[in-house]
ROLO-358594 format. One record per residue (C-alpha): residue in three letters; x, y, z. Coordinates in steps of 0.02 Angstrom, whole numbers, plus 32768, in hexadecimal, padded with zeros to 4 digits. Last residue first. Layout:
// ROLO-358594
alaXYZ/...
END
This chain:
// ROLO-358594
pro4B28B1ADC000/lys4AEAB1E9C0AA/arg4A51B191C0ED/gly49C2B206C11D/pro4940B17FC104/ser497FB0E4C0AA/val49AAB0A7BFFD/pro4992B138BF88/asp4965B104BED7/ser49D2B0C0BE4A/glu494BB06EBDE2/gln48F1AFCDBE0E/ser487AB035BE75/leu4881B03EBF31/arg47E5B020BF97/val4757B079BFF1/arg477DB12FBFC6/glu46F1B19CC009/val4683B217BFAB/ala462BB2BABFD6/arg45AFB335BF89/leu456BB3DDBFC7/arg4506B453BF5A/val4500B506BF9C/ser448AB586BF4E/ala4431B5C5BFEA/ala44C9B5C0C05C/arg44F7B673C031/pro4456B6A8C089/asn44A1B67FC135/glu4421B684C1C3/ala4388B665C155/ile43EEB5EAC0ED/glu441FB58DC18B/ala436AB57DC1C4/glu4331B546C118/ser43B0B4BAC11F/ala4447B4B7C0AC/arg443FB43FC01A/glu4486B391BFF8/ala44B0B35EBF47/gly4480B2AEBF14/arg447BB22FBF9E/thr451AB258BFFC/leu45AAB1E7C02F/leu45C9B19FBF82/arg4643B10EBF77/his46F2B106BF30/thr4766B088BEDA/pro46D6B031BE82/glu46E4AF72BE7F/met4743AF27BDED/gly47D5AEE4BE53/glu4780AE3FBE75/pro4700AE19BDF1/val4650AE56BE16/phe45D2ADC9BE0A/pro4542AD90BD9C/leu4575AE04BD0B/asp44D4AE43BCBA/pro44FCAEFCBCD7/pro45A8AEEFBC82/val4630AF32BCF5/asp4668AFE3BD22/leu4616AFFBBDCC/arg460FB0B8BDDA/thr4652B10FBE76/ala46E5B16EBE28/ala4684B199BD8A/thr45F1B1DABDEF/phe4664B245BE5A/val46B4B293BDC1/arg460CB2B9BD6E/lys45BEB2FCBE0E/val464FB374BE29/leu463CB3B7BD77/arg4581B3C8BD88/asp4597B427BE2C/glu4612B4A2BDE1/leu45A1B4C6BD4C/ser450AB4DBBDBE/his4562B55BBE2B/tyr4576B55DBEE8/ala45DFB4C1BF05/glu460FB476BFAE/val4682B3E1BF98/val46B4B359C014/val473BB2DABFE6/arg4757B248C05D/gly47E2B1D0C08C/gly47C0B11EC0C5/val4846B0DEC050/ala48BEB16FC02F/leu487FB1FBBFC3/ser48E9B24FBF3C/arg4888B205BEA9/val47E4B257BEDF/ala483FB2FBBEFF/ala4891B2F9BE54/pro47EBB2D2BE00/ile479DB369BE5A/ala482EB3E1BE3B/arg4846B3D8BD7F/arg4794B3FEBD4A/leu4788B476BDDF/val481AB4DFBDA1/gly47CDB4EBBCF4/leu4724B516BD40/glu476DB5A3BDA8/asp47DEB5EFBD23/asn47F7B681BD9D/val47D0B70EBD22/glu474BB6A6BCCA/met46EFB677BD69/arg46F3B72ABDA8/leu46B4B76DBD01/ala4623B6F2BD00/gln45F0B719BDB4/phe45F6B7D4BD8F/thr4589B7BDBCF5/arg450BB74FBD50/lys44F3B7C2BDE6/ala44F2B868BD89/pro4437B86BBD63/his440BB84FBE1B/gly4388B7C7BE26/gly4331B77FBD8E/ser427CB7B9BDA0/arg4283B878BDA0/arg431FB884BD35/ala42D3B810BCB3/pro4238B87EBCA6/ala42A6B91BBC99/pro430CB8DDBC05/ile43C7B8C0BC21/val442EB93FBBBF/asp4421B9DFBC26/tyr4428B98BBCD2/leu44BCB925BC94/leu4515B9BFBC55/glu44FFBA16BCFD/val454BB97EBD55/leu45E0B988BCDE/pro45F3BA43BD01/gly45FDBA20BDBC/ser4675B98DBDB4/thr4716B9EABD91/thr479AB9F0BD06/trp4749B9D0BC5D/pro479FBA32BBD4/ala4752BAD1BB8F/ser46FEBAFEBAEA/gly471DBA5CBA8C/arg46FCBA02BB2F/arg4646BA30BB18/arg462EB9CABA78/val4685B92FBABB/ile461DB92CBB5A/glu457FB94EBAF3/gly459EB8B9BA83/ala45C1B849BB19/ile4520B87DBB70/arg44B5B858BAD6/ser4509B7B1BAB9/ala44F8B77BBB6E/phe4440B7ABBB82/arg4407B703BBC7/glu449AB6FABC41/glu44C6B64ABC78/gly4553B6A0BCD6/tyr45E0B626BCB0/glu45B0B5E9BC03/arg4548B67CBBC3/leu45B2B708BC0C/val4657B6B7BBDA/arg461BB688BB2C/thr45D6B736BB0C/leu467AB783BB45/glu46D9B718BAC8/ala4662B747BA3A/ala466CB800BA64/thr472AB7F5BA5F/tyr478CB7F0BB01/thr480AB87BBB23/asn47BBB903BB8E/leu473BB89CBBED/val47B7B810BC11/asp483EB889BC48/ala47C1B8E1BCBA/ala4797B838BD08/thr4850B828BD33/ala48D9B7C3BCDF/gly4955B75EBD44/thr49BFB770BDE0/thr49CDB7B8BE8F/asp4912B7D1BEA4/asp48F4B719BEC1/met4836B70EBEC6/arg4838B786BE34/met4795B7EABE26/asp47EDB88CBDED/leu476DB907BDAA/pro479CB997BE1E/ala470AB9C9BE8F/asp4662BA21BE80/val45F7B9D4BF09/ala456CB951BF0D/tyr45B3B8EDBE7B/ala4623B87BBEE1/phe46C0B820BEA7/gly4729B8BEBE8E/arg47AEB896BF11/gly47AAB948BF54/pro46FCB930BF9C/glu4730B8A7C01A/asp468AB84FC03F/leu4688B7DDBFA8/gln473BB7A4BFC2/met471EB782C07A/ser467EB724C057/ser46DFB6AEBFE7/val46C6B69DBF2C/gly46A0B5F0BEEC/leu46C2B544BF32/asp46CEB4FBBFE1/phe4743B46ABFB8/leu4774B3EEC040/val47EEB35EC034/ala4803B2CEC0AE/asp4883B24CC0E0/ala4901B28FC064/ala4983B225C00D/ala4A3BB215BFE0/leu4A74B29BC05A/gly4B1CB2F1C069/gln4AD1B39FC078/asp4B12B3CDBFCB/ala4AC1B32EBF88/leu4A1AB35FBFD2/val4A26B40DBF86/ser4A57B3BEBEDF/pro49BBB352BEE0/leu494BB3E4BF16/glu497FB45BBE8B/asp48C9B462BE50/tyr48AAB4C3BEF1/val490CB55BBEBA/ala49A3B57DBF28/his49DFB5E1BFBF/val49EDB55BC046/gly49B9B568C0FC/thr49EAB4DFC177/phe4981B4BBC211/arg49A2B437C298/asp4A4AB48EC2AD/gly4A01B50CC326/tyr4946B501C345/pro4943B5ACC399/ala4980B5F9C2F3/leu48DCB5D0C29B/arg4896B681C299/glu493BB6D1C26A/ala4959B651C1E1/ala48A8B66BC1A2/leu48C1B727C192/ala4966B713C135/leu4921B68CC0C3/ala4887B6F4C09B/his48F3B787C065/thr4964B716BFFC/asp48CFB6D4BF98/arg4902B636BF39/asp48CFB5CCBFCE/ile4905B523C010/gly48F5B4EDC0C6/ile4953B451C0FD/val48F6B416C197/arg4920B3A7C22B/ser48ADB32BC27D/thr48B2B2C3C31D/pro485CB34EC380/ile47BCB346C318/arg4744B3CBC359/glu47B9B461C364/leu4826B43AC2CE/val478DB411C264/ala472FB4AEC29A/glu47C6B51CC277/thr47D9B4CFC1CA/his4723B4F1C19D/gly4733B5A7C1D1/gly47E1B5C5C189/leu47CFB674C141/gly47D8B62FC090/leu4821B57FC095/thr47E7B542BFEB/gly4846B49FBFD7/asp4835B46DC08D/val48A7B3D6C089/leu4880B36BC121/val490BB2FEC168/ala48FCB27AC1EF/gly498FB27FC268/glu493CB210C2EA/his489EB1BCC2AD/arg47F1B208C2AC/leu4802B269C20A/ala47A6B1FDC18B/pro470DB1E7C1FB/ala470AB2A4C21C/leu46FAB2E7C16A/leu463FB2C9C153/ala4615B308C202/val4683B3A2C1E8/val4627B3CEC148/arg457CB3B1C198/asp45A6B421C22C/leu45E8B4ADC1BE/met455BB4B3C13F/val459EB55AC0FD/pro4628B5ABC163/val45EFB64CC1BB/his463FB6F3C198/arg464DB78CC208/ala466BB835C1B8/gly46EEB8A6C206/ser4728B8F8C164/glu47D3B8A8C17C/thr477CB801C17B/thr4739B79CC20E/gly472FB6DFC20D/ser46CAB664C1A8/met46C4B61AC0FA/
END
């Protein structure tokens, strides 16, 4: 994500030039539509609107604060930009609401945005004592404090182990439940103290900040990030017009594996391996645009450390399926 937050921090979109290069071939016709499913502060969208004058962008974000900042930033582009308050798995209904049967391109830059990390009151970061919120849409839903105060030890262990890949999940969960018997969880400071107490010193020295995995797990649980992604990636692949492209930047191994699985299914040739020819209509509907997952360069990582864990994948629709798929780019139903 890029732009300037209320705290004044400047943010740089990850792999910006590569993302725009992958999207550009699908957007070089008049009225081409990109759906930026994770708009954030609008860094990727701004670059697309600036570099590809034939394009327009529908920007989706569940975070009302990000939407307001992005709308202000992108105002110079007029009606070429439309902001929508929604979760990105609602992409099909967003397209329908805009009178569109298909998208020419879809972009997902997954995970927590720089803006959310850098605004202490949101509770995503562990560097300061702040309310344990962690909701990307802070107008609805349960907070991280709600999770800590209501989940059983077994449920907390599952969350920490599955989403945080935390080796000491069971020990941490048990201590969370024990301590909430004295006082409910409300802010991040006491949770960070607990993690320093519970995680052994050798693991703290070699495994990065002891709160990193727990905070990541809580954030993913609060926002149902994997559930949303499981619905959103297949929906995006299906929503493409012929020649359309989906580009995804993932920062967590579970996210990347899910994206890889969907992209592999869409590009697989589903015929017996000994068949001498491919029957008409049996060709894959999509083709891979990246060989495996692409990574940020060492130079970019040095300039923007948040690029270190990115995995970028992309596919292109090459033909319609026999199902009821979109018929042409940007065509209204």
